[in-house]
Every structure is written in structure tokens, then in C-alpha cells.
N, C-alpha and C positions, 0 to 999 in steps of 0.2 A: 639467879634471880633472888637480889637479897631486897630491893624498894622499890615502894612506887615512883615511877617515874612522874615529871612535869609534862607538860603543854611543851609541842613543840615551838620554836619560833616560826611566825610567819613566813618567813623567807623560804623555809625549808617543806612546804603544806604541798608545792610542787612534787619534790621525790614522792613523797606519801601518796601523791594520786597517782602517782606514774608505779609506784608498784603496784600501790591493787589494779593499775589495769594490766599491767603486765600477769599477775595472778589471774584475773578475767580471762585473758585473752590464751593464759597458759591450760583453761579450763574447756574454754571453747575448743579450742585445736585438739587436745583432748578426746572430746563427748560428742563435738558436733557430729560424727559419723553416727552416734546413736541415735538419730531421732526418729531413724527409720524399723529400730528392732521393733518387732513385735508386743504384743502383751504376752506375757507366757505365766504357766502357774498361778501363781496366787492373784495376777494383776487380772487375769480373764474373774476371777472370783469378784474383785472388788470395783471392778469398773465394768467389763461387761454384762457381769449378771449380778447388779449391783443396784435393784432398785429403788433406793435412798437417792439415789444422787440423780435419779432422773430430776428431780427439783431443790429448790434452794430449803423449800420450806420441811423438806425431810432431811436434807443434809446433814444433821445434828442428833442423829439417831440411826447411826448408825445399825447395821443387821445384827442379828446376835448367832454367829454362823461359824464362828471360830476363826474369822481371816482375820488378817492382821488388823482392821480398822474395826475392831469390834472396841467397843471402851475408848475408842479412840475418835472423839469427835470432830475435830479437828483437822484430824488426816483427810479423814471423810469431807468434811466440806471443801477441803483443798480440791480432791477429787470433782464434786459435785461443778465448782467454777470448770473446771477443764471440761469435763461434758457438756457445759452450758456454752463452753466458747467453741469446740470444736466436736460433739458425740465421742464416740469411740474411736474417731482418727487420733492415732498414736503421737503424733508429730507436738503436740501442746504439753501430754504428760510429759513427755522427754524434757521437753522447753523451761517445763515447770520446775523441776528436781533440777536440771541444770543451775537454772538460778540461785534455788536456794542453796546447792553446792556453794556457788560462788561466792554468797552472803554468808556464806560459815568460811568462807576462805579469809575474806576481809574483815572479819570480826574478831577473829583469832587475830591476825594481821594486828588490828586494834588493843587487845589484851593483851598479848605478847608486847608490844610496844610503852605501853603504858604503865609496866611492872618492871621492866628492865632499870637498872642504873646506867649511868656511864654519859658518853656526847650522842647528839639526839642522830645523827647520821649513823656511828653504830648500832646505837639502839636498831633502827630502820630494817640494816644491816640483818640482824639475826631475825626479826623479827618475818621479815620480808622470805629469810632461805624455811622457815619452822612454815609460816603458813603456803608456802608453794610445793613444799616440798608433799608436806600434808596433800594438798587439791590434787594431784598430781598423780598420788600415790594408786600404785594399780587394788591395791586394795578398798580402794573405796567403788572399787565398780559397781558393784551388788547394792550399795547403796544409792547412788545415780542413777545409774539405767535400767535397774530391775524396779519396773515403776511401782508396783506394789510396797515397797521398802523405801518410800520415801516419808515415810513414817520416823525414820530413822536420821535422815539426814533431819527433818524439821524439826523433829527432837532436841537435835544436836543444836541447830538456831538459833532456840529458845534460847536453851541452857545457857551457850554463849554470850547470848545480848544481857540473858539475868548475870553474867558477871562483869560483862562492860557494864551497864548501866549502875550496878553497885561500886563500880571503879571508878566511874564517873561522881557517880554519889558523893562519895569518903567526901572528896573537897567544898562539899555544900549544894551541890546540886540537886533539888528535891525533883524536878523532871525525870533526871538519869534517877533516881532513888525511883520514880514512880516505874520508868521505864523497867529497873528490872524484875519488880514486884510484877510487872502485866505481862513482862517475858513465862515471869514462872509460872505465873497463871496459868499463861497459853500452854505451856511446855505441858504443865500435868494433864490437859486435855489433849495430848497429843500424842503422849508415850511416858511409860511408868518409870524411863529412864531418869526423868529429869528427877525425883523423890530425892537424888544424892544434890540436888543445885543449893539449896541453903546452908547443910553443913559447907561446902566447899565453899561458898561463900567465905563463912566465919572463919574456917582454915586462912582464907587466903588474906583476911583483914590481922588474923593474930601474926600470918609469917610476914607478909609486908609489911603492916601500915602500924598495927597496934602494939605488936611484939608478945603476947600474951592474951588468951581465951577472955581474963577477965577485963583487960581493958577495954578489947574490943566489944565487950558484951555492953561497959559501960558507956561508952562515946557510939557506940551504934544500933544498941535493943532494939530499937523500934522498924527498923530498916529487919532485922534475923527474924524478930516478932511477923511482920507480915510476910517476908520468903516462907514461912514455917506453917501459916494459917496457910498457906497451897497445898498441904498435904491434907486439909480435909476432904475438899473435893475432890482429893487424888482414892481416896479412901474408898470413897460410893461408886468414883469410877468403879476400882477396882472390884468391888463387891458388887457392882449389875454388871460385871462382865462373867462373873459367876466360874473363875476357871477359866475363861475364853473359850466356853461351849468345849470345857475336857482336853484341851490343848496346853494347856501353859497353868501352873497352880502346882499348889499341894496336892491338892483333890486329884492330879491326873493320876496314870495306869503306870507312871514309869516312876519306878524307886527312887526315894531322896538319895541315900547313899549312895545307889547305882549314880544317878545326875553327878554327885560332886565330885565321884571318882572320873568321869568326864571330864570336870572338870579342870582338876588339877593338870591333866594331861594337854586339855585346850587351850589354857592360858599360856604357859607354854610356847604352844602350836601357834598361837596369832603372833607372838611375839618374832618367832622366827621368820611369819610370813613377813611382818611387818622390816626387816633386815631384808630378807630374798623371799619376796611374792610370786614364789610359784612353789608347787601349783598351787592353785586358785580352784577352792572346790564351788559352785554354786549349793550343792543342797548335799550336806550331811549325812542327811535323816537320820534315824535314832540309834547314834554310832556308840558304843560302848568299847568298852577298852578294858585290857587282860592287866591281871594287878601282877607284872614280872619285874623284867627290869629299866626299861624305858621310861614305866610309870615313874618306878619307885627315884629315876633320875628327875621325872619331870617334877616330883612332889620334894625333894629337896632342893632346887629349883627356887620352885617357887617357894618355899618356906626359909628362905633365903632372902626374895626379892619384898617380902611381906615383913621379914624383920628386922632388913634392910632400910624399907620404907617408915617403918614403926620409929627407927635408931634417930633415921634425918627427919622428921616432924620433930622430935624432942629436940633436937640437937639445939647448941647455943649460936652455933657460926652461922652466917646469915647463908652463904650457900649451900652452906649442909641443908638447913634450912627450906632454901628453893627446891631442890631436887628433892628433898623428902616433901614437899605438896604435889610435884611434880607426880609423885609415883602414887601418892594418895589421892590425884585427879583419875590417874589410871584404871586403882582400884575402884573406888568410889564408883564410877562410871558402868563396871563392869560386874561388878557384886549384883545387882537385882536378877541380871540371865542367868550368872555363874549358883546362885544359891536357890532361885524362883525355878522348878524344873519345868520347862518346856519339853514337852512330851514327843513335838513331832519332829523336834530339827534337834539334839544335845549341840550341837556345834553349828556357829554361825559365823562368817565371816565379818556380816554386816555389822556384827555385836562391837568390832571394832574401830568403828567409824570414830567416832569421837574421842575416846583411848587413845587412839593413833597420836591425835595433838601432841601427847604427853611425851612422846617417844622423838617428832621430827621438832616438839624445841628444844629437847635434850641433845638432840643430833647438832642443831644449828648451833647451840653452846658450843658445846663440845669443840667445832669448827670455829664459831671466834675465840675459844680459850689455846688455838695450836700458835698464834702468831698473825693470823692472817687480819689485814687490814679490810676496812666496810669493801669495797672494791672487788679485792680478791673471794673476798666470803660469798660476795653475791654470783662471782663467775665461778666458785666451785660448786655453789646450788645450782647454781643453773646448770650445770654439764651435767648433774645427777637427778635434776630434776630433768633432764632430757630422754636420759636413760627411763628414768620411773614411766613420764607420759607413753614412749612407745609401749612397755608392756600397756600400760591402760589401752590405750587402741586394739593393740592384738587380743586382751582378755577383750572387747566388747564385740572384738569379732563371735567371740561363743554365741552370743544375743542377736543373732542375725536370723535366727529360728529357735519355733522349738526343740527342733532334729538336730540341730546344731550345739545346742545347750545341754540337752537329756545325752547326750553322745557323747559330748567331751565329758557329763560327769559321772558315769559308768564308763570311764574310761579310766577317771581317778579314782573311784570308788564303785571296784567290782561288786563289794559286801552290800551295796543300801537296792535293797528289793524295792523301795519308792522311784528310783530312779529307775530303774528299769519300767515300773506302772508307769512313770510318765513318760520313758522314752518309747513303750507300746501305743499310747491315746496318740503321739507325735506324729508314726509309721500308720496309725490307723486313719488318720487325719487326712494322711498326703497317699490314701488309698492302698498303702504297702499293707495289707492286711497280714500275709505271711511272716512278715518281719515284727508284723504286732502283736503277734501270736505269739511267739520267739520270745519276743520280752518278757510277756506275761507271764509266759511260762519259767523260765528265768524268774521274776519277782516271787513266785511262788514256790520255787526253791528254794529263794532265800530267805522266806518267810511264810512257812505252808499252813501255818494253826492259824485261825481268826485275820486271816489277811481278805476281808471285803473286797476292797476295793479289785483287788487283784483279780478273785472269786471273779467278782462281777465281769471285767472287762474281759479276760479271759473268754468269759459265758457269751461275752457279747462279739469278741474275733470268732469264736467257733459259731457261732450263727451266722458270720457274714461268710464265713466257708460254706456251710451248710454243713457245721458236722453235729447234728440235732443231737444224738444221744452224750456228747463233750457237753455241751451247750445247756443242755436242759440239767447235768450233773453240777456244773459250775454256778449255773444260775438258785439251783438248789441253796449249794453250799453258802453264795451272798447273803440270801436270805435266812439263811439258819445264825450268821454271824452277825447281820445288819437288817432284821424284820420288819426296821419302819423304812426301807431304801424301796420306794412307789417305781425308780425304774428299774431294781433287777425282779418283779414281779410282774413290768411291764416285758421284757425281756425272756423270762423262762413262758410269760405267754403266749408269747411268737413262736419260741421253739418248737411248744405241746402243740400250737395251732399248726405249724408246718407238717411235726407229725403225724398228725388227722385226731391229734384229741380236743376238738371244737371245745368238748364241754368243760376240760382241766383247762383250758386256754381261757376261757370265757371268767370261770374261779379266779384265775390271777389276775387279769383285765379289771375284775371289778375288786382287785384289793389295791390293786395300783391307784383304781380312780379313787377309792376312799383315805391311803393317802395323801394322793395328791390334793382333793377337799380341805385336810386335816392342814396340809402346810397355806394353801391359800389363805382360810381361817385365820391365821396370824398373819399373813404377808399377802395379801390381794394382788400386788402390784411386781408377784415376784415372776418373771418373765419367763424362768428356767419350769417353773411350775406350774405356769397356764399354757406351755406349748407342750408339756409332758401330761396332761391331763388329756390335753387335745388328742395326741396321739394314741392314747389309754383308749378313750373311749368310742376313736375310729378303729383303733383294734377290736377293740368287743365289739362294733358292729359289724366286724369283718367276721368273729367268730360265731354273732348268733345270726348271719345271713348265711354260713354254713349250715346251720346247725338246721334252717328254713326257717326260723324266728324272724320275719322281714320286719314285722312295724315294731319290734325291739329292735332291731339294726337300725331301722328310718328312725327310731329316735337319739340312739348314740351318733349316729353321724348328724342329726342337728346338735346335740349338743356338743361334738367335735368342733362343729361348724360356728358355734357360739363362743369360743374360747379363740378359737383360732380361724379368721371367716376368711382367709386367704389359703386355704388347704386344699387346692384342685382335686386331691386325691378321695376327699369323704364327697364332692357334690358326684365324682364319678359315680360311687358306689351306690351313693341314696339314689343316682340312676337309674344304678343297674340294679336294684331292688325294687324301684316301681317297675322297671320294665319284666322283671319276672311276674309281677302282677298283673302285667299286659293295661299299665298305666305308662301308654306312651308318650303323648302330649306331656303329661309332667316330667315323663324321665326325659326328654327332651331338652326341657329347660333347666335342668341342672347340668347335661353334658353339656349345653350351649353356657353355664355358669362356670364351669371345670375351663372348660377354651377358653374363654376370658382372664381368668386366672392364669392361665399357663398355653398361650396359642400353639404351640407346638409339643401336643400330647396325641400322639400318634391313637392313643388308645379310646380317647374321650372323642378323635376324628371319625373312626372307623364304625364307633357302636353309633354316634348320635346321626349317620350315614343308614344304619341298618332301621334304627329306629325310625326314621323320616319313611321308610319304606313301609316297614311296618305300619304308620298313618294311614299311609295312602290308598293300604289296600281295607 
């Protein structure tokens, strides 16, 4: 990659459009079958349980809940646009992700073809090969099929557009320079990895255009200053996200040196997956590594790559400098997630989304230097791309359901407690309670201390099985590790209530209601909290009714219905409380309302019949 390329002749533009069409068609073929994949894991948090995307007016104010949209307003806005179009139906979300991915492939095509020297069609062939291989590579599935990770793809698009606009602007096009700046600005509102884009632009200028940093700065310092100015809003976004609610940043509970040890292993692992993309893992969890021979080998390999990149960047020979730029591209984009701890997942394949471009460009250049003519290069890259696309199709099958995805994950990472916990959730939703309990138990065996999520879920599973003593123990453990979790208090209350301790149950329900109210003060539209407080009020009403406090019970049923008007059980039990006080006419009205909400409600049908008979007497 020795020097910037000139424009293609008009007669060759049809070949450029053909190349772009093939890339788009290949991406569609690889991903079209994934459009029915449900929301999984964080996608539920950022779509289904994200009230800020319900209205465009709140879309630029993402929730502070540790999810992937926190501190990333443009990602949240994109989800709001999808919600306005299709609600929570998944099709439009997948279509958006794929469209962004295709645009990334096209922009990469443009960047590479405007950088390479030589005849136009040969440059196009190399650029096509690089972009095609990048687009259909199975390592990209996590950023395309997993809706929540559109943050990675959208940030990559703005990163590539920053570089593409910069390249076009070097020839004097002010509008292209404006595109570069605006893309970089949009990028920082999308994901923090765009932080290196101004530095990479400067390195590009020095490597392929100006020949030295001093000359690059002298000729183009205005655009460099503009790009660097985007670091100011980025700093405010990062500070505002406050370590993403404890999940990322230097303030997490994952020690920095231990995290760096994992990254020493992770980067060579990513490189291996780029060359041989199997096995692919959805969630590596809080993976740690032993400082043994394998880690020392990874350290040695990483050191060679970093030193080699530095030497190549400083070389005088143009081809070597170009290879150095590819290495710098790779490490610069990976650097933020390698140096700043992400406590919830120390390794993640989506982090390779844009760095993979350096490897596919390098691979295409290697094929070109083997002596292949443009047509041969296209044919060989097409064959390789076919194999990669088949791998992408196969990988997308894992996303067909939460159950298939987490089953695949635990099979490949049997030491990942979070994967077992989420597999248990998938079993629980499917009604397979014994398998859910077994998964939660395994999660606790792998992470026995401080695992609030698994403790809560296991308590919930035992409650569903009627194993009340175990449910009480694990619900109390969940509260001990996460005392502000209202759902754990609610579950403990239900277990105590079913055990016959209505007074203790009432105290837990009251605690849950207080916590729900505190959450709702910060976000009154949070659907999960609204539903939770309604259920807690309903449960408290039941506990008070068992204790003979009918007036208090009625008050709680009333509050439950204020938060969730379509709760037929609350109408039924409100009617039962009135029935106990011989207020049959009022009770009948509530039974009728319960039947209106749920026509096939046998308890309401029976008790309404009994109540009407009592009225006649």
C-alpha cells in the first residue's frame, strides 16, 4: 500500500458498482436467514426493557443501566428508529444491522481502492477481495446478528467514513473533509473505539501521502485539529457514563493487571479465529488465564507483532510502511478494549469487527503478490469467501433461540458461570424448570461467592418447583449480595408466604415496593419496574388478606391495578376481599372486570356464580 490512488476512469465505474453489488449480495446471502433470530441477552435490555427508545424525544438519553447503549446516544437513537418502525418485532432491527454491515463493506472497498497504486482494475480486484472476505467472515456474526452489538458495526461505519472522507479531502474537497469530521463526531457518540480515528488519519497521511508527520501536519493541520476536537465530547460521554455502571473502566472490580494478562492471550486468539474461525463463542464471560507456557507463547507472539509493527511504521520503504499502517490500524482499534477493563466480558469476538479489515487487506495483498491476475484474484477470493459465508450461515443457526445460543456457549466454555446462568434463564422461559435449576446450580458451583444473579435465579427456580426452604435460602443469599434488588425481596416474600409466614412475607413485599418506587423516581417509564411494583403490591395484598387485614389488602390491590390495569388476578382477589366482608355487589363487579380482562378465567367464573347466588339470598 505505497501511495494514494487516483480516480478511476469513468469507463471503469461499472466494475466498481458490480463489485459493490456482489459484496452486498454476498452479505445478504450470509445473513438473510438470521432475520427471525430473537432478541438475546443484552438485546432484551436495550430494546424490550429500554423505555428511552419508545419516543424519539428521549432517544438521545440512553439509560444508565450498564448496557451497551449507556453513554452511546446514537446507538440508542438507531434502536428508537427501529422501534418507531416495528415496535419489538425483530425483523427491522436485523435489517438495520445488515445494512450497516454492507455499508461498512462498501466503504472499506472505497478506502482500499483509493490507497493502492497500480492499474485501476488490479487495485479494484485487491480492494474487492479484501472487502468481500471481511464482509462474509464468520467472526463478524456477533456484531451483525446480535442486535445489541450494532454499536460495534455502527462505530466501524463512522470510523471508515472518517478515513474515506479524509482521503477524498486530501485532494482539496472541502465537503469530503466535512464528511470526515462529521463522521468522526458521530463515531464518538456511538462507541469509544473511534478515539483512535484522528491518530490513524494522521498516520495514513504520513504513510501514503505526505511522507512525514511534519509535512502531514504542515499541509493538513486544520482537518487534524478538527478531528482531534471530537475528543472533547467523547471525554464528556465517557465521564457521564461513569464506568458504564461498574461494568467497564478502571473502577471495575476486575483488577487491571489481571485484565491485561487476559488480553495478552486474547489478541493472538483473535488472530487465530481470523485465520480459522472455529470455535466461535458468544460469551467468554469473566475469563482468566493461567501464566503458563501457552500464555508465555502468546506474550512472545504479541511482542513480535507489536515490535514488528513499530519497525514497519518507521521504515522508509513504502511497502513496509504500508504493512506497518495495517498493523497500527489493527492495534489502534483494539487498544481501548485491551487497555480499559470490561469486567463483564474479558474477551469478545465483536471487538475484532473492524480490526479484521487489516487482516483481510493483508491477505488480499498477499494473494495479489503471488502473481495472480485480477480475474484470478477475484476467482480465488470468491472461493475463499464461499467457504467463509458457509461458516457464517452455520454460525447464525446458533442465534435461532436463547436456548440454542447458550447451549452452544456452555458446550464451548464449560467454565463460564454466566453462560450457565443464562442457559438456566432460557430453560426457565421454556418451562423446563428442572433443567433451569440444574443450570443455575452449575453456575453457582463455578462462581459460589457473590453470585447474586445465580442465587436469585436458583431461588426462583426452587420456588417454581415448590422447594420452599431452598428458595428461602437462596433468595436471602441474593439479597445479601445485592440488597437493592427488589425482585429478590419479592421472591423471598412469595417463598415465605407459601411457607405460612405471612407477616415476614409482608415485610419483604414492602421492602420490594420501596425499592421499586426508588427506581421509578429515576425513570417513571421503566416498564420492568412498573410491572414489578404492580406484582409486589398484589403479593402484599395477598399476604395482608391471609392475615385478615382486608382493608389493607384492598388498598394494595388498588395500587397494583393503578400500575398494571390489566392484572385480572388483582381484580379477582379484590373481589374475594370484598366477598369476605359480605359486600357481594361490589365483589361481583370486580369478578366481572377480571373476566373482561381474561374471559377464560375459571376461578372468576365460579366465584362470580357463587356471589350472585349469595346476592339473591
